C-alpha positions in Angstrom: 132.4 162.9 49.0 132.8 161.7 45.4 135.5 164.4 44.8 137.4 163.3 47.9 137.2 159.7 46.8 138.6 160.5 43.3 141.6 162.2 44.8 142.6 159.2 46.9 145.3 156.9 45.5 144.0 153.7 43.9 145.7 151.6 46.5 143.7 153.3 49.3 140.5 152.7 47.5 141.3 149.0 47.1 142.1 148.8 50.9 138.8 150.4 51.8 136.9 147.9 49.6 138.7 144.9 51.2 138.2 146.1 54.8 134.5 146.9 54.6 132.3 145.1 57.1 129.7 142.5 56.0 126.4 144.1 55.1 127.8 147.6 54.7 126.4 147.7 51.2 123.0 146.4 52.4 122.9 149.2 55.0 123.2 151.8 52.4 119.4 151.7 52.0 116.7 151.2 54.8 118.2 149.9 58.0 117.7 146.1 58.5 115.7 145.1 61.6 114.6 141.7 63.1 111.4 141.8 65.1 110.4 139.1 67.6 107.1 140.4 69.0 106.8 137.6 71.6 108.9 138.3 74.6 107.6 135.3 76.5 105.6 132.3 75.5 104.1 129.6 77.8 103.0 126.3 76.2 101.8 123.0 77.5 103.9 119.9 76.8 102.6 118.1 73.8 101.1 121.2 72.2 102.4 123.0 69.1 104.3 126.3 69.4 104.5 129.2 67.0 107.5 131.6 67.2 107.0 134.8 65.2 109.8 136.7 63.4 109.4 139.6 60.9 112.3 141.3 59.1 112.4 144.7 57.3 114.9 146.8 55.5 117.8 145.9 53.2 120.5 143.3 53.8 123.0 141.4 51.8 122.3 137.8 50.7 122.3 135.2 53.5 119.8 133.0 55.4 117.6 133.8 58.4 118.0 131.0 61.0 116.6 130.3 64.5 118.9 129.6 67.4 118.1 128.3 70.9 120.4 130.2 73.3 123.1 132.7 72.6 126.8 132.5 72.9 128.6 129.3 73.7 126.4 126.3 73.6 123.7 127.7 71.3 121.8 125.3 69.1 120.5 125.8 65.6 116.8 125.0 65.7 115.9 126.0 62.1 118.1 126.4 59.0 116.3 127.0 55.7 119.2 125.5 53.8 118.7 122.1 55.6 114.9 122.1 56.0 113.2 118.8 56.3 109.4 118.9 55.8 109.0 115.9 58.2 111.0 117.6 60.9 109.5 118.9 64.1 110.4 122.5 63.2 109.1 124.0 60.0 108.7 127.4 58.4 105.3 129.0 58.4 105.8 130.7 55.0 108.7 129.3 53.1 108.4 131.7 50.2 108.4 134.9 52.2 111.4 137.3 52.3 110.1 139.0 55.5 108.2 136.4 57.4 110.4 133.9 59.1 107.9 132.6 61.6 108.4 128.9 62.6 106.2 126.1 64.0 107.5 123.6 66.5 105.3 120.4 66.9 104.9 118.4 70.1 106.8 120.7 72.4 108.5 119.0 75.4 110.0 120.4 78.6 113.5 120.1 77.1 112.5 122.7 74.5 112.4 125.4 77.2 114.9 128.2 76.6 115.3 131.5 74.7 114.9 131.4 70.9 116.5 134.0 68.6 115.7 134.9 65.0 119.1 135.6 63.4 120.0 137.2 60.0 123.3 136.0 58.5 125.1 137.5 55.4 127.8 136.1 53.2 131.2 137.2 54.4 134.4 137.6 52.3 135.2 133.9 52.6 131.7 132.9 51.4 130.7 131.7 54.8 127.6 132.9 56.6 128.4 135.5 59.2 126.2 137.0 61.9 124.5 140.3 60.9 121.4 141.0 63.0 119.3 139.2 65.6 115.9 139.7 67.3 115.4 140.4 71.0 114.6 136.7 71.7 111.5 134.8 72.8 111.6 133.0 76.2 109.7 129.7 75.9 108.4 128.0 79.1 106.8 124.6 78.8 104.2 123.5 81.4 104.1 119.8 81.9 101.5 117.8 83.7 102.5 115.4 86.5 102.2 111.7 85.8 99.4 109.8 87.7 100.6 109.4 91.3 101.8 106.0 92.3 101.4 104.9 96.0 103.6 102.1 97.3 103.8 100.4 100.6 106.0 97.9 102.5 106.9 94.6 101.0 106.0 92.6 104.1 102.7 92.4 105.9 102.2 94.1 109.2 99.9 93.6 112.2 97.4 95.9 113.8 98.9 98.8 115.7 102.1 98.7 113.6 103.1 102.0 112.0 103.7 101.5 108.3 105.2 104.0 105.8 103.6 104.7 102.4 105.2 106.7 99.6 103.5 108.7 96.8 105.5 109.5 93.7 104.9 111.5 90.5 107.1 113.1 87.9 107.6 114.9 84.7 105.9 118.2 85.7 106.8 121.8 85.3 106.8 124.2 87.1 107.8 122.8 90.5 105.0 124.1 92.6 102.9 121.1 93.5 100.5 120.2 96.3 100.0 116.8 97.9 97.3 115.6 100.3 96.8 112.2 101.9 93.5 110.5 102.9 92.6 107.3 104.7 89.3 106.5 103.3 87.8 110.0 103.3 89.7 111.3 106.3 92.7 113.7 105.9 96.1 112.4 107.1 99.2 114.2 108.1 102.4 113.7 106.1 105.9 115.0 105.7 106.6 117.9 103.3 107.0 116.5 99.8 110.5 116.2 98.3 110.8 117.9 94.9 113.9 117.4 92.6 114.7 118.6 89.1 115.7 116.1 86.4 118.1 116.5 83.4 115.1 117.1 81.3 114.3 120.3 83.3 111.1 118.7 84.7 110.5 117.8 88.3 109.8 114.7 90.3 108.1 114.5 93.7 108.0 112.1 96.5 105.8 112.2 99.6 105.7 109.9 102.6 103.0 109.3 105.2 102.8 106.9 108.2 99.7 104.8 108.8 99.0 102.9 112.0 97.1 99.8 110.9 93.9 98.8 112.6 92.2 95.4 112.9 89.3 96.6 110.7 91.5 98.0 107.9 90.9 95.0 105.5 88.5 97.2 103.5 90.3 100.5 104.0 92.5 102.4 101.5 94.8 105.4 101.5 94.8 108.0 98.8 97.4 110.4 97.6 96.0 113.5 95.9 98.2 115.7 93.7 97.3 119.3 92.5 99.3 121.3 89.9 98.7 124.4 87.9 98.5 122.3 84.7 95.6 120.2 86.1 91.9 121.1 86.0 91.3 118.5 88.7 93.6 116.8 91.1 95.2 113.4 90.2 94.7 110.5 92.7 96.5 107.3 93.4 95.3 104.7 96.0 96.6 101.7 97.9 94.4 99.0 99.5 95.5 98.3 103.0 94.5 94.7 102.6 97.7 94.3 100.6 99.8 94.8 103.7 97.5 93.9 106.6 97.8 90.6 108.6 95.4 89.9 111.4 96.3 86.7 113.3 93.3 84.5 114.2 92.0 84.1 117.7 91.7 80.3 118.3 89.5 78.3 120.6 89.5 74.5 120.9 86.4 72.7 122.3 85.7 69.1 123.2 82.1 67.8 123.1 81.1 66.0 125.3 83.6 66.5 128.0 84.0 64.4 130.0 82.9 61.5 127.8 81.8 58.0 128.5 84.2 55.1 127.7 84.2 54.1 124.0 82.0 57.1 123.0 83.1 59.5 120.2 84.4 62.9 121.3 84.3 65.8 118.7 87.0 68.4 119.0 86.3 71.7 117.2 88.9 74.3 116.4 87.4 77.7 115.8 89.5 80.5 114.1 87.9 83.9 114.5 88.6 87.3 112.8 91.7 86.7 110.8 93.1 88.2 107.5 94.1 87.2 104.9 92.1 84.1 104.3 95.2 81.9 103.6 95.3 79.4 106.5 95.9 75.6 107.1 94.9 73.4 110.0 96.2 70.0 111.1 95.3 67.9 114.1 97.6 65.9 116.5 96.9 63.5 119.3 99.8 63.5 121.8 102.0 64.9 119.1 101.0 62.3 116.4 99.1 63.5 113.3 95.5 62.5 113.0 93.0 63.2 110.2 90.5 66.0 110.7 88.3 68.0 108.3 87.3 71.6 107.8 83.6 72.1 108.2 83.8 74.8 105.5 86.3 77.0 103.7 87.1 80.4 105.3 84.0 82.6 105.2 84.0 86.4 105.3 82.4 88.0 108.3 82.1 91.7 109.2 84.8 94.2 108.3 86.4 91.9 105.7 87.8 89.4 108.3 87.4 85.7 108.1 86.4 82.7 110.3 87.0 79.0 109.9 85.9 75.8 111.8 87.8 72.5 111.7 86.8 69.3 113.4 88.3 65.9 114.4 86.6 62.9 116.1 88.4 60.7 118.7 87.3 57.4 120.2 87.2 57.8 124.1 89.0 54.5 125.0 90.3 54.0 128.5 94.0 54.3 127.5 93.3 57.7 125.8 92.1 59.3 129.0 94.1 62.5 129.6 95.3 62.6 126.0 96.2 66.0 124.5 94.4 66.9 121.2 96.1 69.7 119.4 94.9 72.0 116.6 98.0 73.3 114.7 97.3 76.6 112.8 99.6 78.0 110.1 98.3 81.4 109.0 99.6 83.2 105.9 102.9 81.4 105.9 103.7 82.3 109.5 105.2 79.9 112.2 102.8 77.2 113.3 100.8 77.9 116.5 99.4 75.1 118.7 96.1 75.2 120.6 95.0 72.1 122.7 92.3 70.5 124.7 92.3 67.4 127.0 90.3 64.2 126.4 88.6 63.3 129.7 86.6 60.0 130.2 83.7 60.1 132.7 83.8 56.4 133.7 87.4 56.7 134.6 86.5 59.7 136.7 83.7 57.8 138.4 86.0 54.9 139.2 88.4 57.2 140.8 85.6 58.7 142.9 84.5 55.2 144.1 88.1 54.4 145.2 88.3 57.7 147.0 85.0 57.0 148.8 86.2 53.5 149.9 89.4 55.0 151.2 87.5 57.6 153.1 85.1 55.0 154.5 88.0 52.8 155.7 89.7 55.8 157.3 86.4 56.5 159.0 86.1 53.0 160.4 89.7 53.0 161.6 89.2 56.4 163.2 86.0 55.2 164.9 87.7 52.1 166.3 90.7 54.1 167.4 88.5 56.6 169.3 86.5 53.8 170.9 89.6 51.9 172.0 91.1 55.1 173.5 87.9 55.7 175.4 87.8 52.2 176.9 91.5 52.5 177.9 90.8 55.8 179.6 87.8 54.3 181.6 89.9 51.2 182.5 92.7 53.3 183.9 90.3 55.4 185.9 88.6 52.4 187.5 92.0 51.0 188.6 92.8 54.2 190.3 89.6 54.2 192.4 90.2 50.6 193.4 
């Protein structure tokens, strides 16, 4: 080979030197190899990641870098010429000529991809040119879902209304996630969850369940339970049904005594039973005109988390008030007013009416008696005249 080279013209030798490929001289010895022993790596978001790279053989001068992706759109992850000790990516052994392992701190889902350990050599222009690369390490980042958030309607609803509730969570990877719903400790049916990928390569989930409210739900809650491969135990989010439940009160108005004697005091009581929430106001009216009453106590809680309330007003039973309408006006939880009434009856007035009725009946009886007697006498008189 040397003899042949000596016989070539000088111009040809110069052309061969100019046209040689980068790294040809380096390949004259042991072949240069880049080894990435990790084909695939799975790491949990927030943890640290180590990517191994070992080189062997001879190569020309030039750095070993780490790239994420290959071809168009690849990104330089580590460049020893621009290394920052405070950066997230650092070399495991900065002084080594064969160990180019790197550490990546606080790995996030956006770090997922395939990483290549790449050897560059100086080209004829002095720029770094690709020479060899490893087989690549595929990095998958597992991310835990955020604590589930359960939301309900903005407006309150009554018993027997069907109300939708939504459970959301996000930032998880991979996308396989399981959702269960419970009312208190009882399983509920729900629509299949909707899972969508974000720009950060993680996933978000939304699940909806319908709940038919009951009167005794003031102390009930619904729970959304989320299971994911990254979790040792399910995550739960809850919603208190008291936040959306409205139970209107049942109302009864009583007058004691009824009927009442003239100029005696009559107590009207307005009783509100089994309502929720406790926010309620009561006002009293006599024939549509406001009168002052008082609540016997604030709303007090009874069974199942519902409330009761008693309000009272006293009215003087004068003759001109007989037959008056006493109204208890109830406004519950900002709803439209509802009126409940009772009538004021006076007993003396009733007795007077009874006496008058009795007199009229007596008079009618007397008149009837006299009419019957007169008719009988007339009949006898006519009969005697016929015989004569």
